[in-house]
N, C-alpha and C positions, 0 to 999 in steps of 0.2 A: 133304626133300620129294624123292618117285620121280618119276622120267621115265613121261611118257605114251608110249603105243607109236604115235601119229600120225608121229614122229619117231623109227622106230628106227636101232638100227646095220645097217652093212651091211658086209660085203668084197666089193670088187672084186677078181676073180682074171686075170690077164694071161688072154689066149688063146693067146699064143706058146709056151705049156707049160715057161716059164722057172719058176712057184712063185710068183712076184712076187705080193704082193697090197698094197691099198690098204683102208684104213678108213674110212666117212664116213659121216651118215645122210642118209636121204631122207626127204621128205614123201610118205608113203603114200594118201593125196588126190589131188595131183597125178600122181604115177607109181604105179599100182597094179603095174603090169606089171615084171619084173625090168631094172632099169636098164644099159645099155652106155654106156659112156663114152669116148673116147680117151685116154689116158693117158700118160707117160713110164714105159717099162721102163727102169732101168737096170743090169740085164743084159743087153739086148740091144743098147740104149744109142740105142734108136730109141722112136718113138710106134705106139703098140700098142690094140686095142681090149681093153678091160677088162670083163668081165662079170659082173653079180650072183653072188654063191655063196652058197647058203643052208645 
């Protein structure tokens, strides 16, 4: 059973420049634009913005 493309996997890359990434899924119908989430960066040991990377 194939996954549909309504909820594709995306990479969230740190805007702090550490290169740390999270992988998650998003709903394209609700969030058609690029996502920006504030998450923990263990390299810096603080919360920073993570932007969707394609």
